[in-house]
N, C-alpha and C positions, 0 to 999 in steps of 0.2 A: 475607390481604388481598386484596380484589379489585382488579383492574387492567384498564385498557382502553388499547389502543395505536392509532395511527393510522399507515398506511403511506403513504409517498409515493414517487414514482420519479424520479429525476434522472439526468442524463447528465454524467459527468465527462470531461474531455478533456484529453489531455497530449501533448507532442511527444517524451515520454522513453520511457513504457512503460504498459501496462494497469494494472499496479499503482499507478503514480503517478496515473493518471486515476480509479481507484477512491478514493484517499486524497484526491483534490482534492474529488471529490463529497461524501465524507463530512464533510470538513473545511468546506466551504461550508454544507452544510446544518447543522452545528453552530454556524456563525457566526450563523444566524437563527432556528434552534429550539433548545429546551432538552429534556432527559430523553431524548436519543437511547438506544437500546437495542441495536440489531442492524441488520446490512445483509446484503443478499443480491446477488450479481452475476447479473444476469439475461440480459445479452448483451455481447459485445464486438465491436466493429467497428473499422474503420480507414480512413484515406483515404491514397489513393497520390497522389504528385505527382512527375511526371518519372521513374516507374519506381523510386521509393523511398518507404517509409512516411513519410508526412507527419505524421500524428497517430494517437493511439490513443484509441479511445471506449469508454467502459464505461457500461452501463445498469445502475443500481443501485438496488434498492428498500431504503429506510430506514425503520425504525419508531421511533416515539418514544411515550413514555407521556404520555397526556392527563392535564392537572391534575385533581385531586379536586375 
């Protein structure tokens, strides 16, 4: 069976962890798209506030299968 996929790039943000930022990115994409197939973490960043880590940011590529 032939398949075609589209990839998008999203940024998940969490005050807890990089792992949580990735999960939030995937879950948000799943709430607006269907046929999600895989993800790839491209970059990880963070924001510092007052000398402490304030948030974790994960740049994630997500692929989904296009409808036939």
